[in-house]
N, C-alpha and C positions, 0 to 999 in steps of 0.2 A: 621356670620357677626355681628359685634358689632358697629364698627366705620368705616364709609364709606365716601369716597369723590366721588362726581359726577361732572365731568367737564361738562361744558355746561348745568349746572343745571337749567337755566331759559328757556332753549329751549323746544321744543315739547316733544321729548322722554325723555330728562333729567328731566324735571319738573314732568312728570307723574311718572317716576321711583323714584324720590326723595319722592313723596307723598306716593307711595306704600311701600317704605322702612320705612318711618316714621310710617305708619300704622302698620307695622310689628314689631315696637319697636326698630328699629335701629337708632343710633345716626348718623345724616347726616349732612355733610358739602357740600356746592355747591361752585364751583369755577366759578366766573363770572367777567365780565368786569364792570367798574364803570358805563358804559353807557347802561348796559343790561336792556331790558324791563322786569319789575317785575310782569307783569300781571298774570302770571301763579303761582307765588310763594309768592305773597304779604301776604297771610295769612298762609303760610306753616312754621311750627316751625323747621327751619334748620339754621345752622350757615353759614353766608355768608363770603366767602374768596375772596377778590378782587384781581384779577390777570389775567393772560392770558396764554394760552398754549405755546405761543412763549416766555414767560418769565420763565426760568427754576427756578429761585429763588422763584417765587410766587408758583410754583407747589410744590417744596420741602416743603415750609412752610405749604401749605394747606394739604399736605399728612401726616404730622407728627402725629404719633399715629394712623394712619388708617391701618386697616387690609385688606380692599378691596377698589379698585378704579374702578369706572365705567367711562370710557372715551367716553362720548357721544358728546363732542364738535367737531364741524366741520363747515366748511364754504360751504354752498350749493349755487352755482352760475353756470350759464350756459352762461357766457359772457366772451369772450376771453380777454378783457382788465383787468379782475380780476384774470386771471390765476396765476400770480406770487404770489399774496396775498393768493389765495386759496392753492397753494402749500406750502407756509410758514405755514399756519394754519393746513392743513390736514396732510401734510407729516412731515414737521419740528416740528409741534406741537406734533404729535404722537411720534416722536423720543424723544422729551423732556419728554413726559409722561413716556415713557419706562425707560429712564435713571433715572428720579426722583423716580420711583417705585423701581428700583434696589438700589438706594442710601438710600431710607428710609425704606427698608426691607418690602415693601408691600407684603402681602401673596398671593393676587390674583388680577389680572387686567383683567377686561372684556372690550374689545374694541368693540365699535359700528362701524362696518363696513357697508357694504351695498351689495345688489345684484349687484350694479354697479361694484363691485370688482370681480364678478364672470362672466364667459363667458356666452354669450347668446346661447340658443339652436338652432339647425337647425329646420326648420318648421316641426311641427308635433311631436316634442320631448319636453321633460321637462329637464331642467338643474338641477344639484345638486351641492354639495360642491366640487365635483371632476372635474367639467367642467372648463377647463382652460380659463383664461382671453383672450378674442379674440376681444376686442373692438378697437384695435389699428387703424383699417382702418377708423373709424368714427371720430378720432381725437377730443375726448371729454375730456376737462380738468378735469371735476369733476370725471368721471369714472377713469381716469388715476391717479388722486390724491388718490382716495380710494384704488386702486390697490397697489400703492406704499406705502401707510400707512400700509397695511397688511404686506409688506415686513419688515417694521420697527418692527412690532410685532414679526414676525418670527425671526428676528435678536435678539430681547430681549429674546425670549424663548431659543435660542441657547446659550445665555449668562447666563441662569439660572433662568429667570423670569417665574413665573407661570401665564401664560396669556391665555385667551380664546377669540375667536372672534365670534361675532354674525352678521348676515347679513340680516337686515330687508329689506322687499320688499317696495313697495309704501305704506306708512302708512297714515291712516286717523283716526280721532278721536278727542275727546275733547282736547283743548290745542293747536291746530294747528292754531295759530293766524296769521301766515304769509301765510296761504293757500298753503302749499307745496302739500301734497297729497289732502288736502281739496280743491285744485283748481278744482278737479273733480265736487264737489258739486256746487262751484261757477259758473262754466261754464254752468252747466245745469240750475241753478236757474236763471241765466241772459238770458236764452233762446239762448245760443250760441252753443248748441249741435246738431243742425240740420245736421251738417257735421261730418263725422267720417272717419277714415282711416283704412286701412287693418292693422292687427296686434293685439296683445293682451298684457295684463299686469297682474301682480299678486298684489293684494291689501290686506294688513293686517290691523287688528284693533289694535290701540295703546295699549289697555289693554293686548292683547295677547303678543305683543312685549315686554312690561314691564315684564310680567311673564317669558318670554323667557330669558330676561337679568338675572333675579334672579335665574332661573333654571341653566343658564350657570355658574353663580358664585358658586352655591352650588354643581352642578352635572357635569358640563362640564369637558372635558378632556383637559389637558394642550396642547396647540398648535393647537387644533382643531377649526374649524369654524362651525357655525350652521345657516342655513337659517331660518329666522323667517318670514314666508310668510302667505298668505291667499289663497283665491280661485284664480284659473287661469281662466281669462275671456277674451273674445275678447273686443276690445275697444267699439265696437258697443253695446255689452251687458252691459258693465259698464255704458254707457250713458243711455241705455234703462231702466235698472233697477233703476238707480238713479232718472230718470225723473218720473218713476211710483211712487216712494216714496215721492219725494219732490216737484213734479211739474216741469214744463219746457217743452221744445220741445224734443221729442224723436228723435233719429238719423234716418235720412232717406236717405241722399245723401252721397255716398262714395267719398271722395276727393282723387284724384290721389296724391301720395306721391311727385312726382316731382313738382306739383303745389304748395304744401305746403312748400317745400323747397325754391321755388322761393319767396313766400311771406315772409318766415323767413329771406332770404337774404336782402329783403327790410327793414325789421325791424332792422337787424344788422346795416345797414347804418344810419337809423334814430337814433339808440342808440349811434352810434359814433358821430353824429352831436350834439345830446343833452347831451352827456357825461352822459348817464343814461342807466342802464341795461333795455332792452326792455322786453315787456311781452312775446314776441316770438322771438327766436333766432335759428340759425342753429345748435348750440350746444344742445339746449333744445330738438330739434326734431331729433337729429342725429341717434336715434335708430328707427325712424318711419318706420312702415311696418313690424317690427320684432315681432314675438310672444314671448314676454319676460315672459315665463312660467317657474316656479321653483317649486321644491319639498321641503317640510318641513319635510319629513319622518324621516330624521336623528334626528332633534330636537324633534320630537314627540316621537321617540324611546328612545333617550338618556337623554333628560332633561325635559321630560313630557310637551312638548309644545302642545298647543291646538289651534284650529282655530275657530274663530267666523264667521258665515256665512256673506257674503257680504251684504245681505239685512239688517240684524240686525246691522251691522257696520255702514251703511249709515244712518239708522233710528236713532241710538244713537248719531252719529256725528251731524246730522242736528238738533236734539233736543238741543244739547249743543250750537250750533251756534245761534239758535233762542233764547235760554235763555240769551245768552250774547249780543244779538242784533248785531251780526256780519254778519248775512246773512238773 
C-alpha cells in the first residue's frame, strides 16, 4: 500500500485507521462530508476529499491514483424513520464504492462490515464467518443494511474486484466521540448499570480492529470475510468488569427482556413525537437476550489478528475519555 483512500475517515474506526496508516508511511486521503466533525483528524496529515458515498463522482475523484480503498463509511442508527437514508448510505453507498473501485482500477478494497451482517449463534455456541444471516425475525434496519452491503461486495468480486470484508464486533477505544461501543462506559459511569439482561456480547478494542483492517488489506483472501472481535462476555460481566475499573454501580438486578421491550416501545413513541432518535428503541434492543458470541479464529490464523483483553481495553478507553474530558 502506498496511496490509500479511507471513506468515513473522520469516524471512529476510519480516523484510527487513517492515523495508523500515516504512522506506517502511507499517503492517506479521507473522504468526508463538508459537515463532518473533525475532532479525531484535526492534527492528522491526511488529504481531505469532500464528498459522499452517495455521490459517485466524488468517489471516483477521491480514488484517482489510489491502490487501496478502505470503505469504513456507514450510517449507524436504530430508528425506523431513518431506515431509508440508512439504506441509501450503507447499501447504495457500498454499491457506488464498488463501481468506483472498478472504474478507477483500485487494486484492493477492504470493506468494513460488522458482526451485524453475520447470523447470531444458538445459546451456548459461538458464531463464525460461516454462520448464515438469521436476523430477519427481529426486523432490524441496521443489521439488514450491513447484510445487503456485503451482497454488493460479493457482486463486485464476481465482476473482478479484489475485495475483502472485515466484521468488527462491538468496538470500544479512543476516538469514539459518539459513544457507540463507548456507551458501555458511559452507562456504568452514570450509575445506570444496576440493571442487566440475559445475553452476551463480543467487545473488541479499536487498535486490534485497525490492525485487522491492515492485515486484511495485505494478507486477506479475495472474497473472504474476517471477524474482528474480542472477548465473549455476558452482559452482566461487561458491566461488572467495567464498574470495577472506572467506578459506578455493579449490575445486581436482572431485568426481564419483555419489560425492556415495553420501555423501548415507549421511547419509540417519544422519539416520533419529538422527531428525534431516542436513546432507547425497539431496534436497538432487538437482539436483547441473545448471546452474541463470535470467534475471531479465522482472522487470527489468516491475517495475524490479535485480541486485547477486555479489562485493558476498558482501562485504555477510559483514560482517553478522561484526557479529552468526555467522561
